[in-house]
KOLDRENLUM-943729 format. One record per residue (C-alpha): x, y, z; residue number from 0. Coordinates in nm, 3 decimals. Example, Ala and Ser with C-alpha at 12.3 -4.5 7.8 and 13.67 -1.06 7.14 Angstrom:
<pts>
+---------+---------+---------+------+
!      xx !      yy !      zz ! resi !
+---------+---------+---------+------+
!   1.230 !  -0.450 !   0.780 !    0 !
!   1.367 !  -0.106 !   0.714 !    1 !
+---------+---------+---------+------+
</pts>
This chain:
<pts>
+---------+---------+---------+------+
!      xx !      yy !      zz ! resi !
+---------+---------+---------+------+
!   0.000 !   0.000 !   0.000 !    0 !
!   0.119 !   0.349 !  -0.086 !    1 !
!   0.202 !   0.552 !   0.224 !    2 !
!   0.192 !   0.929 !   0.285 !    3 !
!   0.279 !   1.152 !   0.576 !    4 !
!  -0.070 !   1.303 !   0.550 !    5 !
!  -0.392 !   1.237 !   0.361 !    6 !
!  -0.655 !   1.510 !   0.326 !    7 !
!  -1.011 !   1.402 !   0.245 !    8 !
!  -1.192 !   1.675 !   0.052 !    9 !
!  -1.069 !   1.946 !  -0.186 !   10 !
!  -1.283 !   2.244 !  -0.087 !   11 !
!  -1.153 !   2.543 !   0.105 !   12 !
!  -1.088 !   2.322 !   0.411 !   13 !
!  -0.875 !   2.081 !   0.212 !   14 !
!  -0.694 !   2.363 !   0.033 !   15 !
!  -0.614 !   2.538 !   0.362 !   16 !
!  -0.492 !   2.209 !   0.511 !   17 !
!  -0.258 !   2.144 !   0.217 !   18 !
!  -0.103 !   2.490 !   0.227 !   19 !
!  -0.059 !   2.472 !   0.605 !   20 !
!   0.107 !   2.130 !   0.588 !   21 !
!   0.364 !   2.277 !   0.352 !   22 !
!   0.426 !   2.559 !   0.599 !   23 !
!   0.551 !   2.304 !   0.854 !   24 !
!   0.758 !   2.115 !   0.601 !   25 !
!   0.519 !   1.836 !   0.506 !   26 !
!   0.510 !   1.803 !   0.128 !   27 !
!   0.431 !   1.433 !   0.125 !   28 !
!   0.053 !   1.457 !   0.130 !   29 !
!  -0.235 !   1.347 !  -0.091 !   30 !
!  -0.578 !   1.505 !  -0.132 !   31 !
!  -0.863 !   1.263 !  -0.197 !   32 !
!  -1.168 !   1.395 !  -0.380 !   33 !
!  -1.469 !   1.169 !  -0.435 !   34 !
!  -1.595 !   1.370 !  -0.730 !   35 !
!  -1.438 !   1.390 !  -1.078 !   36 !
!  -1.341 !   1.753 !  -1.015 !   37 !
!  -1.198 !   1.963 !  -0.730 !   38 !
!  -1.338 !   2.257 !  -0.540 !   39 !
!  -1.592 !   2.148 !  -0.279 !   40 !
!  -1.912 !   2.338 !  -0.200 !   41 !
!  -1.890 !   2.611 !  -0.461 !   42 !
!  -1.800 !   2.379 !  -0.744 !   43 !
!  -2.082 !   2.144 !  -0.644 !   44 !
!  -2.358 !   2.397 !  -0.577 !   45 !
!  -2.418 !   2.555 !  -0.916 !   46 !
!  -2.791 !   2.615 !  -0.885 !   47 !
!  -2.933 !   2.940 !  -1.034 !   48 !
!  -2.866 !   3.238 !  -0.808 !   49 !
!  -2.598 !   3.064 !  -0.598 !   50 !
!  -2.382 !   3.319 !  -0.415 !   51 !
!  -2.200 !   3.363 !  -0.087 !   52 !
!  -2.375 !   3.536 !   0.204 !   53 !
!  -2.057 !   3.672 !   0.368 !   54 !
!  -1.859 !   3.955 !   0.214 !   55 !
!  -1.606 !   3.801 !  -0.028 !   56 !
!  -1.296 !   3.986 !   0.098 !   57 !
!  -1.354 !   3.805 !   0.429 !   58 !
!  -1.493 !   3.486 !   0.278 !   59 !
!  -1.156 !   3.400 !   0.126 !   60 !
!  -0.829 !   3.248 !   0.242 !   61 !
!  -0.629 !   3.504 !   0.441 !   62 !
!  -0.307 !   3.421 !   0.256 !   63 !
!  -0.465 !   3.462 !  -0.090 !   64 !
!  -0.631 !   3.802 !  -0.159 !   65 !
!  -0.836 !   3.836 !  -0.475 !   66 !
!  -0.976 !   4.127 !  -0.683 !   67 !
!  -1.344 !   4.040 !  -0.642 !   68 !
!  -1.595 !   4.193 !  -0.882 !   69 !
!  -1.860 !   4.245 !  -0.613 !   70 !
!  -1.897 !   4.240 !  -0.236 !   71 !
!  -2.095 !   3.912 !  -0.229 !   72 !
!  -1.943 !   3.690 !  -0.495 !   73 !
!  -2.161 !   3.470 !  -0.712 !   74 !
!  -2.091 !   3.101 !  -0.766 !   75 !
!  -1.900 !   3.135 !  -1.092 !   76 !
!  -1.654 !   3.382 !  -0.938 !   77 !
!  -1.611 !   3.161 !  -0.631 !   78 !
!  -1.520 !   2.876 !  -0.867 !   79 !
!  -1.269 !   3.106 !  -1.041 !   80 !
!  -1.114 !   3.186 !  -0.703 !   81 !
!  -1.103 !   2.817 !  -0.609 !   82 !
!  -0.930 !   2.730 !  -0.935 !   83 !
!  -0.687 !   3.017 !  -0.882 !   84 !
!  -0.586 !   2.876 !  -0.542 !   85 !
!  -0.560 !   2.520 !  -0.677 !   86 !
!  -0.335 !   2.636 !  -0.961 !   87 !
!  -0.115 !   2.874 !  -0.763 !   88 !
!  -0.036 !   2.616 !  -0.495 !   89 !
!  -0.015 !   2.325 !  -0.744 !   90 !
!  -0.272 !   2.125 !  -0.550 !   91 !
!  -0.406 !   1.936 !  -0.851 !   92 !
!  -0.071 !   1.760 !  -0.875 !   93 !
!  -0.126 !   1.606 !  -0.533 !   94 !
!  -0.493 !   1.513 !  -0.569 !   95 !
!  -0.662 !   1.188 !  -0.664 !   96 !
!  -1.007 !   1.237 !  -0.816 !   97 !
!  -1.294 !   0.986 !  -0.812 !   98 !
!  -1.150 !   0.863 !  -0.483 !   99 !
!  -1.450 !   0.786 !  -0.264 !  100 !
!  -1.346 !   0.691 !   0.090 !  101 !
!  -1.545 !   0.394 !   0.220 !  102 !
!  -1.371 !   0.348 !   0.557 !  103 !
!  -1.069 !   0.463 !   0.757 !  104 !
!  -0.914 !   0.250 !   1.033 !  105 !
!  -0.632 !   0.305 !   1.279 !  106 !
!  -0.355 !   0.043 !   1.251 !  107 !
!  -0.227 !   0.020 !   1.608 !  108 !
!   0.081 !  -0.186 !   1.521 !  109 !
!   0.206 !   0.054 !   1.255 !  110 !
!   0.058 !   0.369 !   1.415 !  111 !
!  -0.092 !   0.465 !   1.079 !  112 !
!  -0.434 !   0.527 !   0.930 !  113 !
!  -0.549 !   0.287 !   0.662 !  114 !
!  -0.779 !   0.460 !   0.413 !  115 !
!  -1.002 !   0.228 !   0.208 !  116 !
!  -1.135 !   0.351 !  -0.125 !  117 !
!  -1.427 !   0.243 !  -0.337 !  118 !
!  -1.298 !  -0.011 !  -0.583 !  119 !
!  -1.073 !  -0.186 !  -0.334 !  120 !
!  -0.767 !   0.040 !  -0.322 !  121 !
!  -0.616 !   0.128 !   0.017 !  122 !
!  -0.364 !   0.389 !   0.132 !  123 !
!  -0.167 !   0.453 !   0.452 !  124 !
!  -0.110 !   0.787 !   0.626 !  125 !
!   0.046 !   0.904 !   0.950 !  126 !
!  -0.189 !   1.200 !   0.975 !  127 !
!  -0.546 !   1.209 !   0.848 !  128 !
!  -0.736 !   1.534 !   0.792 !  129 !
!  -1.107 !   1.508 !   0.715 !  130 !
!  -1.214 !   1.815 !   0.518 !  131 !
!  -1.522 !   1.670 !   0.353 !  132 !
!  -1.730 !   1.957 !   0.491 !  133 !
!  -2.064 !   1.972 !   0.676 !  134 !
!  -2.263 !   2.070 !   0.365 !  135 !
!  -2.169 !   1.776 !   0.147 !  136 !
!  -2.437 !   1.516 !   0.228 !  137 !
!  -2.775 !   1.639 !   0.097 !  138 !
!  -3.095 !   1.527 !   0.266 !  139 !
!  -3.430 !   1.461 !   0.097 !  140 !
!  -3.715 !   1.384 !   0.340 !  141 !
!  -3.903 !   1.063 !   0.275 !  142 !
!  -4.231 !   1.221 !   0.166 !  143 !
!  -4.515 !   0.978 !   0.108 !  144 !
!  -4.517 !   0.878 !  -0.260 !  145 !
!  -4.189 !   1.058 !  -0.332 !  146 !
!  -4.073 !   0.798 !  -0.584 !  147 !
!  -4.399 !   0.790 !  -0.779 !  148 !
!  -4.364 !   1.135 !  -0.938 !  149 !
!  -4.326 !   1.106 !  -1.316 !  150 !
!  -4.162 !   1.444 !  -1.371 !  151 !
!  -3.808 !   1.569 !  -1.310 !  152 !
!  -3.660 !   1.582 !  -0.958 !  153 !
!  -3.324 !   1.687 !  -0.814 !  154 !
!  -3.168 !   1.849 !  -0.505 !  155 !
!  -3.023 !   2.200 !  -0.531 !  156 !
!  -2.688 !   2.040 !  -0.443 !  157 !
!  -2.700 !   1.856 !  -0.780 !  158 !
!  -2.880 !   2.099 !  -1.008 !  159 !
!  -2.953 !   1.946 !  -1.350 !  160 !
!  -2.844 !   2.211 !  -1.599 !  161 !
!  -2.959 !   1.995 !  -1.889 !  162 !
!  -3.317 !   2.039 !  -1.772 !  163 !
!  -3.489 !   2.344 !  -1.920 !  164 !
!  -3.712 !   2.486 !  -1.646 !  165 !
!  -3.832 !   2.783 !  -1.854 !  166 !
!  -4.206 !   2.766 !  -1.916 !  167 !
!  -4.246 !   2.470 !  -1.679 !  168 !
!  -4.453 !   2.414 !  -1.365 !  169 !
!  -4.196 !   2.389 !  -1.086 !  170 !
!  -4.212 !   2.329 !  -0.711 !  171 !
!  -3.937 !   2.415 !  -0.466 !  172 !
!  -3.956 !   2.228 !  -0.137 !  173 !
!  -3.779 !   2.423 !   0.136 !  174 !
!  -3.731 !   2.788 !   0.223 !  175 !
!  -3.376 !   2.816 !   0.354 !  176 !
!  -3.070 !   2.987 !   0.213 !  177 !
!  -3.048 !   2.790 !  -0.114 !  178 !
!  -3.421 !   2.823 !  -0.186 !  179 !
!  -3.401 !   3.198 !  -0.118 !  180 !
!  -3.145 !   3.227 !  -0.397 !  181 !
!  -3.311 !   2.989 !  -0.645 !  182 !
!  -3.662 !   3.138 !  -0.619 !  183 !
!  -3.580 !   3.490 !  -0.750 !  184 !
!  -3.346 !   3.342 !  -1.012 !  185 !
!  -3.603 !   3.116 !  -1.182 !  186 !
!  -3.935 !   3.284 !  -1.100 !  187 !
!  -3.932 !   3.511 !  -1.409 !  188 !
!  -3.875 !   3.212 !  -1.640 !  189 !
!  -4.111 !   2.941 !  -1.515 !  190 !
!  -4.479 !   2.913 !  -1.595 !  191 !
!  -4.572 !   2.848 !  -1.232 !  192 !
!  -4.361 !   2.828 !  -0.919 !  193 !
!  -4.494 !   2.663 !  -0.604 !  194 !
!  -4.284 !   2.723 !  -0.293 !  195 !
!  -4.345 !   2.476 !  -0.011 !  196 !
!  -4.223 !   2.652 !   0.299 !  197 !
!  -4.157 !   2.430 !   0.598 !  198 !
!  -4.060 !   2.711 !   0.837 !  199 !
!  -4.011 !   3.078 !   0.744 !  200 !
!  -3.671 !   3.239 !   0.794 !  201 !
!  -3.600 !   3.594 !   0.896 !  202 !
!  -3.469 !   3.788 !   0.597 !  203 !
!  -3.254 !   4.102 !   0.594 !  204 !
!  -3.164 !   4.317 !   0.291 !  205 !
!  -2.848 !   4.210 !   0.109 !  206 !
!  -2.600 !   4.503 !   0.112 !  207 !
!  -2.427 !   4.406 !  -0.211 !  208 !
!  -2.229 !   4.630 !  -0.443 !  209 !
!  -2.019 !   4.600 !  -0.757 !  210 !
!  -1.653 !   4.701 !  -0.732 !  211 !
!  -1.521 !   4.947 !  -0.989 !  212 !
!  -1.208 !   4.856 !  -1.190 !  213 !
!  -1.009 !   5.095 !  -0.969 !  214 !
!  -1.141 !   4.935 !  -0.650 !  215 !
!  -1.056 !   4.589 !  -0.786 !  216 !
!  -0.703 !   4.709 !  -0.849 !  217 !
!  -0.682 !   4.827 !  -0.488 !  218 !
!  -0.795 !   4.482 !  -0.372 !  219 !
!  -0.474 !   4.338 !  -0.519 !  220 !
!  -0.280 !   4.517 !  -0.246 !  221 !
!  -0.225 !   4.279 !   0.045 !  222 !
!  -0.222 !   4.569 !   0.291 !  223 !
!  -0.547 !   4.725 !   0.168 !  224 !
!  -0.708 !   4.383 !   0.139 !  225 !
!  -0.617 !   4.308 !   0.499 !  226 !
!  -0.756 !   4.643 !   0.615 !  227 !
!  -1.086 !   4.577 !   0.436 !  228 !
!  -1.103 !   4.222 !   0.578 !  229 !
!  -1.042 !   4.360 !   0.926 !  230 !
!  -1.312 !   4.624 !   0.897 !  231 !
!  -1.566 !   4.369 !   0.769 !  232 !
!  -1.463 !   4.118 !   1.036 !  233 !
!  -1.518 !   4.347 !   1.334 !  234 !
!  -1.844 !   4.477 !   1.190 !  235 !
!  -1.978 !   4.121 !   1.172 !  236 !
!  -1.825 !   4.008 !   1.502 !  237 !
!  -2.041 !   4.254 !   1.696 !  238 !
!  -2.345 !   4.039 !   1.612 !  239 !
!  -2.236 !   3.782 !   1.873 !  240 !
!  -2.343 !   4.028 !   2.141 !  241 !
!  -2.701 !   3.977 !   2.029 !  242 !
!  -2.675 !   3.605 !   1.952 !  243 !
!  -2.538 !   3.525 !   2.296 !  244 !
!  -2.568 !   3.810 !   2.541 !  245 !
!  -2.877 !   4.013 !   2.452 !  246 !
!  -3.178 !   3.871 !   2.272 !  247 !
!  -3.350 !   4.196 !   2.361 !  248 !
!  -3.098 !   4.379 !   2.143 !  249 !
!  -3.157 !   4.124 !   1.866 !  250 !
!  -3.529 !   4.193 !   1.874 !  251 !
!  -3.497 !   4.570 !   1.898 !  252 !
!  -3.241 !   4.605 !   1.619 !  253 !
!  -3.211 !   4.310 !   1.379 !  254 !
!  -3.562 !   4.170 !   1.415 !  255 !
!  -3.720 !   4.510 !   1.382 !  256 !
!  -3.521 !   4.567 !   1.061 !  257 !
!  -3.638 !   4.228 !   0.930 !  258 !
!  -4.001 !   4.312 !   1.011 !  259 !
!  -3.964 !   4.645 !   0.830 !  260 !
!  -3.815 !   4.457 !   0.532 !  261 !
!  -4.130 !   4.243 !   0.513 !  262 !
!  -4.363 !   4.543 !   0.531 !  263 !
!  -4.163 !   4.736 !   0.273 !  264 !
!  -4.156 !   4.458 !   0.014 !  265 !
!  -4.488 !   4.273 !   0.068 !  266 !
!  -4.826 !   4.449 !   0.054 !  267 !
!  -5.051 !   4.143 !   0.098 !  268 !
!  -5.126 !   4.094 !   0.472 !  269 !
!  -5.178 !   3.719 !   0.427 !  270 !
!  -4.841 !   3.672 !   0.259 !  271 !
!  -4.676 !   3.894 !   0.520 !  272 !
!  -4.810 !   3.670 !   0.795 !  273 !
!  -4.699 !   3.356 !   0.613 !  274 !
!  -4.334 !   3.468 !   0.584 !  275 !
!  -4.307 !   3.609 !   0.938 !  276 !
!  -4.133 !   3.364 !   1.176 !  277 !
!  -4.258 !   3.302 !   1.531 !  278 !
!  -3.909 !   3.269 !   1.683 !  279 !
!  -3.630 !   3.512 !   1.771 !  280 !
!  -3.416 !   3.624 !   1.480 !  281 !
!  -3.089 !   3.432 !   1.465 !  282 !
!  -3.233 !   3.109 !   1.605 !  283 !
!  -3.228 !   2.980 !   1.247 !  284 !
!  -2.989 !   3.100 !   0.981 !  285 !
!  -3.062 !   3.460 !   0.879 !  286 !
!  -3.110 !   3.500 !   0.505 !  287 !
!  -2.971 !   3.801 !   0.321 !  288 !
!  -3.187 !   3.884 !   0.020 !  289 !
!  -3.336 !   4.191 !  -0.141 !  290 !
!  -3.508 !   3.987 !  -0.413 !  291 !
!  -3.682 !   3.697 !  -0.235 !  292 !
!  -3.995 !   3.881 !  -0.119 !  293 !
!  -4.057 !   4.053 !  -0.455 !  294 !
!  -4.030 !   3.711 !  -0.621 !  295 !
!  -4.288 !   3.565 !  -0.382 !  296 !
!  -4.522 !   3.850 !  -0.482 !  297 !
!  -4.514 !   3.760 !  -0.851 !  298 !
!  -4.848 !   3.643 !  -0.999 !  299 !
!  -4.695 !   3.313 !  -1.117 !  300 !
!  -4.556 !   3.228 !  -0.770 !  301 !
!  -4.755 !   3.070 !  -0.489 !  302 !
!  -4.625 !   3.022 !  -0.135 !  303 !
!  -4.757 !   2.718 !   0.050 !  304 !
!  -4.701 !   2.769 !   0.424 !  305 !
!  -4.675 !   2.482 !   0.669 !  306 !
!  -5.054 !   2.442 !   0.712 !  307 !
!  -5.078 !   2.400 !   0.334 !  308 !
!  -4.778 !   2.172 !   0.311 !  309 !
!  -4.722 !   1.837 !   0.144 !  310 !
!  -4.971 !   1.561 !   0.221 !  311 !
!  -4.814 !   1.336 !  -0.041 !  312 !
!  -4.632 !   1.332 !  -0.372 !  313 !
!  -4.804 !   1.149 !  -0.657 !  314 !
!  -4.746 !   1.077 !  -1.025 !  315 !
!  -4.874 !   1.420 !  -1.134 !  316 !
!  -4.721 !   1.636 !  -0.863 !  317 !
!  -4.807 !   1.725 !  -0.504 !  318 !
!  -5.128 !   1.686 !  -0.306 !  319 !
!  -5.132 !   1.958 !  -0.040 !  320 !
!  -5.255 !   1.934 !   0.317 !  321 !
!  -5.554 !   2.146 !   0.211 !  322 !
!  -5.651 !   1.888 !  -0.053 !  323 !
!  -5.529 !   2.083 !  -0.358 !  324 !
!  -5.368 !   1.883 !  -0.639 !  325 !
!  -5.069 !   2.076 !  -0.775 !  326 !
!  -4.968 !   1.937 !  -1.115 !  327 !
!  -4.596 !   1.978 !  -1.183 !  328 !
!  -4.323 !   1.921 !  -1.437 !  329 !
!  -4.035 !   1.945 !  -1.190 !  330 !
!  -3.975 !   1.919 !  -0.814 !  331 !
!  -3.662 !   2.081 !  -0.671 !  332 !
!  -3.559 !   1.971 !  -0.322 !  333 !
!  -3.397 !   2.252 !  -0.128 !  334 !
!  -3.409 !   2.050 !   0.191 !  335 !
!  -3.062 !   2.096 !   0.334 !  336 !
!  -2.785 !   1.867 !   0.452 !  337 !
!  -2.698 !   1.623 !   0.726 !  338 !
!  -2.470 !   1.881 !   0.885 !  339 !
!  -2.472 !   1.758 !   1.246 !  340 !
!  -2.511 !   1.383 !   1.294 !  341 !
!  -2.357 !   1.319 !   0.952 !  342 !
!  -2.045 !   1.537 !   0.973 !  343 !
!  -1.833 !   1.239 !   0.857 !  344 !
!  -2.016 !   1.023 !   0.606 !  345 !
!  -1.789 !   0.715 !   0.613 !  346 !
!  -1.698 !   0.475 !   0.902 !  347 !
!  -1.400 !   0.583 !   1.112 !  348 !
!  -1.251 !   0.308 !   1.332 !  349 !
!  -1.005 !   0.420 !   1.598 !  350 !
!  -0.815 !   0.250 !   1.879 !  351 !
!  -0.962 !  -0.070 !   2.015 !  352 !
!  -1.206 !  -0.096 !   1.726 !  353 !
!  -1.418 !   0.194 !   1.854 !  354 !
!  -1.580 !   0.404 !   1.583 !  355 !
!  -1.644 !   0.776 !   1.567 !  356 !
!  -2.008 !   0.684 !   1.522 !  357 !
!  -1.992 !   0.503 !   1.863 !  358 !
!  -1.817 !   0.799 !   2.022 !  359 !
!  -2.087 !   1.025 !   1.883 !  360 !
!  -2.372 !   0.796 !   1.989 !  361 !
!  -2.520 !   1.069 !   2.212 !  362 !
!  -2.416 !   1.367 !   2.000 !  363 !
!  -2.114 !   1.473 !   1.788 !  364 !
!  -1.834 !   1.623 !   1.996 !  365 !
!  -1.465 !   1.702 !   1.960 !  366 !
!  -1.188 !   1.899 !   2.130 !  367 !
!  -1.177 !   2.237 !   1.954 !  368 !
!  -1.420 !   2.073 !   1.713 !  369 !
!  -1.114 !   1.907 !   1.562 !  370 !
!  -0.991 !   1.595 !   1.741 !  371 !
!  -1.120 !   1.316 !   1.967 !  372 !
!  -0.978 !   1.075 !   2.228 !  373 !
!  -0.918 !   0.729 !   2.086 !  374 !
!  -0.850 !   0.865 !   1.736 !  375 !
!  -0.478 !   0.953 !   1.717 !  376 !
!  -0.352 !   1.180 !   1.440 !  377 !
!  -0.706 !   1.244 !   1.315 !  378 !
!  -0.820 !   1.602 !   1.260 !  379 !
!  -1.170 !   1.705 !   1.150 !  380 !
!  -1.208 !   2.037 !   0.967 !  381 !
!  -1.544 !   2.210 !   1.034 !  382 !
!  -1.619 !   1.948 !   1.298 !  383 !
!  -1.874 !   1.973 !   1.583 !  384 !
!  -1.937 !   2.324 !   1.715 !  385 !
!  -1.713 !   2.505 !   1.468 !  386 !
!  -1.994 !   2.663 !   1.268 !  387 !
!  -2.040 !   3.034 !   1.286 !  388 !
!  -2.365 !   3.224 !   1.236 !  389 !
!  -2.230 !   3.573 !   1.194 !  390 !
!  -1.900 !   3.569 !   1.005 !  391 !
!  -1.686 !   3.375 !   0.758 !  392 !
!  -1.659 !   2.998 !   0.795 !  393 !
!  -1.314 !   3.024 !   0.638 !  394 !
!  -1.195 !   3.229 !   0.937 !  395 !
!  -1.280 !   2.937 !   1.164 !  396 !
!  -1.123 !   2.686 !   0.923 !  397 !
!  -0.800 !   2.883 !   0.937 !  398 !
!  -0.825 !   2.893 !   1.317 !  399 !
!  -0.845 !   2.513 !   1.316 !  400 !
!  -0.532 !   2.509 !   1.100 !  401 !
!  -0.350 !   2.698 !   1.377 !  402 !
!  -0.425 !   2.407 !   1.612 !  403 !
!  -0.352 !   2.133 !   1.356 !  404 !
!  -0.014 !   2.287 !   1.266 !  405 !
!   0.086 !   2.315 !   1.630 !  406 !
!  -0.033 !   1.962 !   1.713 !  407 !
!   0.158 !   1.803 !   1.425 !  408 !
!   0.469 !   2.016 !   1.489 !  409 !
!   0.469 !   1.914 !   1.856 !  410 !
!   0.442 !   1.549 !   1.756 !  411 !
!   0.729 !   1.579 !   1.509 !  412 !
!   0.944 !   1.771 !   1.758 !  413 !
!   0.903 !   1.502 !   2.024 !  414 !
!   0.983 !   1.229 !   1.775 !  415 !
!   0.646 !   1.070 !   1.852 !  416 !
!   0.443 !   0.861 !   1.613 !  417 !
!   0.105 !   0.985 !   1.729 !  418 !
!  -0.080 !   1.257 !   1.917 !  419 !
!  -0.415 !   1.204 !   2.086 !  420 !
!  -0.627 !   1.440 !   2.291 !  421 !
!  -0.694 !   1.316 !   2.644 !  422 !
!  -1.050 !   1.213 !   2.734 !  423 !
!  -1.069 !   1.456 !   3.026 !  424 !
!  -0.954 !   1.749 !   2.809 !  425 !
!  -1.220 !   1.673 !   2.547 !  426 !
!  -1.487 !   1.627 !   2.815 !  427 !
!  -1.398 !   1.959 !   2.981 !  428 !
!  -1.404 !   2.140 !   2.647 !  429 !
!  -1.736 !   1.986 !   2.540 !  430 !
!  -1.890 !   2.061 !   2.878 !  431 !
!  -1.783 !   2.424 !   2.846 !  432 !
!  -1.928 !   2.447 !   2.494 !  433 !
!  -2.272 !   2.330 !   2.596 !  434 !
!  -2.282 !   2.537 !   2.917 !  435 !
!  -2.207 !   2.844 !   2.708 !  436 !
!  -2.459 !   2.735 !   2.444 !  437 !
!  -2.747 !   2.769 !   2.691 !  438 !
!  -2.708 !   3.147 !   2.672 !  439 !
!  -2.736 !   3.162 !   2.293 !  440 !
!  -3.033 !   3.228 !   2.068 !  441 !
!  -2.963 !   2.894 !   1.891 !  442 !
!  -3.057 !   2.709 !   2.209 !  443 !
!  -3.323 !   2.936 !   2.354 !  444 !
!  -3.463 !   3.130 !   2.059 !  445 !
!  -3.777 !   2.919 !   2.022 !  446 !
!  -3.698 !   2.722 !   1.705 !  447 !
!  -3.571 !   2.385 !   1.591 !  448 !
!  -3.297 !   2.419 !   1.330 !  449 !
!  -3.035 !   2.215 !   1.145 !  450 !
!  -2.789 !   2.357 !   1.400 !  451 !
!  -2.921 !   2.091 !   1.640 !  452 !
!  -2.850 !   1.719 !   1.633 !  453 !
!  -3.113 !   1.453 !   1.699 !  454 !
!  -3.018 !   1.477 !   2.067 !  455 !
!  -3.132 !   1.839 !   2.083 !  456 !
!  -2.778 !   1.965 !   2.144 !  457 !
!  -2.668 !   2.253 !   1.922 !  458 !
!  -2.383 !   2.090 !   1.733 !  459 !
!  -2.324 !   2.316 !   1.435 !  460 !
!  -2.237 !   2.642 !   1.610 !  461 !
!  -1.958 !   2.780 !   1.829 !  462 !
!  -2.117 !   2.969 !   2.123 !  463 !
!  -1.911 !   3.283 !   2.123 !  464 !
!  -1.679 !   3.518 !   1.938 !  465 !
!  -1.477 !   3.367 !   1.656 !  466 !
!  -1.162 !   3.539 !   1.781 !  467 !
!  -1.207 !   3.350 !   2.109 !  468 !
!  -1.204 !   3.022 !   1.918 !  469 !
!  -0.892 !   3.129 !   1.731 !  470 !
!  -0.715 !   3.222 !   2.054 !  471 !
!  -0.792 !   2.879 !   2.200 !  472 !
!  -0.672 !   2.709 !   1.881 !  473 !
!  -0.343 !   2.901 !   1.884 !  474 !
!  -0.279 !   2.834 !   2.254 !  475 !
!  -0.176 !   2.470 !   2.202 !  476 !
!  -0.168 !   2.284 !   2.535 !  477 !
!   0.068 !   1.982 !   2.533 !  478 !
!  -0.076 !   1.871 !   2.868 !  479 !
!  -0.414 !   1.815 !   2.704 !  480 !
!  -0.259 !   1.556 !   2.475 !  481 !
!  -0.093 !   1.216 !   2.487 !  482 !
!   0.211 !   1.150 !   2.267 !  483 !
!   0.306 !   0.794 !   2.176 !  484 !
+---------+---------+---------+------+
</pts>
C-alpha cells in the first residue's frame, strides 16, 4: 500500500487550507482525496441558479490569498474562479486523486498509521489524516409519502440538473432556507408556475451588495489594503455575537425590527406577510440576506404554501397539499438541506480498540476544539462539531483550526512521537464548556428547531461565542491536554 505523511479528504476550502498549512511546517508528502471527478468542494458542487456567498467576499476568502473580487458578495462562478486560482497557484491538482471515494478509515495500532479504504478496493496509509469533507456535502431529501412515484423531473439543489430546461415549466421548490431563497428569484421570471413549499419561514434582511469598480478591484490586489478591508468587515460582523449570545433583547430591537420592516416594505398582501413572518427570535435559524426573495414571492406566477398547506403526499402528477389541492408539476426541486450535524463524517472511522467515531458520537457529535477526539490519534476534522459560525466567515474558523492542527503536528514531530491524541478529560472539559455556554445563545433558547441541532437536541453546528475566542484557543496549544506515543 502506498504511504503518505498526510492524507486530506476533501478538496474544498478546508482541504486547500490544510494542504497549504502542511507545507508551511515542512510536510510536502501529502495526498488530497476527492470523491468527485473535479476539485473545489461546496462552490464547485452547488451551481444552482442564483448561488452566491452570504458573507462579504474579501472576508470569505483564504487570508493568505487576496483576490480582486468583482462584487462584495461573490456569485458562484466567481467563487469557482477563485477556487481554481488557489488550486493552480499552490499546485494542488498535482497532489490530488479524483474519483477517490473513501469507504472506511481504520487506525492500525501496530504501525501507528491510518489505513484509508477507497471504493474499488484500493487502500492507502497515512500518519496523519485530515477530514475536510465539509458539513454541507451530504444532501438530505425527506421521505415524503409517494416521493418515488412522481413522473416528472426531480433533483436536489446540491446537484442541479443544468440539462433540464425549467423555462415555461410548472416547478415546485420544497424548502425555504438559504439555497431556496437564492433559487426562487433566479427562476421565478422564467417558469410558468412556481410553487414554494415553505416548511418554516426564515428571517430575511436586505443584502447590502455592491459591484466594485475597476479601480477598487485594483486596490484589492494590495495585500495591505485587502487586509484592512477584511479587518473592517470582520469586526463589523463580530459585533453580532453580542445579540446572539448576550442580549436577545438587542436582537429583537435592532435586527428583528429591521427584518419586520423589510417584510412590510416589500410585501403588501397581509396574508403573505403573515406567512413569511417567523414566530421565533431572529438568529435562532440562519438569517437570510436577500433583497429579491420577497418581490419574487409576490409575482403572480408564484404561490407560497405555508406549513398548514404543506405536502400531504407526492403522486405521479405532482403534489397533493394538506388542504386537498392537487398541484400538477413538471419538476420538483428539493432545497431540503444537509446532514450537517449527525452526519459530519459520512464514512466509518474506526479508531483505537475498534471503537468508531459513530460510537463515540452515539449521544451527539463532539470534539476537542471541534477538531480531534480521544481514541483517534492523528485524526483532525475540519469544520467538525461546534465550529460553525452564524455571523462571520466559515473560512476564518477553518483557518483557526489550521492553527491548532499545525501546532499539534509540529509538537508530535518535535518530540519524535508517532502519534498525538487528545486526552478524554480534556475533550470532556471542552465539550462541557461548549454546551454550558450554548445555553445562553439564541440557537438554544430562541424558540426554534434548526439544522444547527442534532437529533439529541444539542446545538452541534455552532460555536457559542466570538470567533476570535475560538482562534485564541486554537493558537494556545496545550501539550498537557494531549498524549504522545
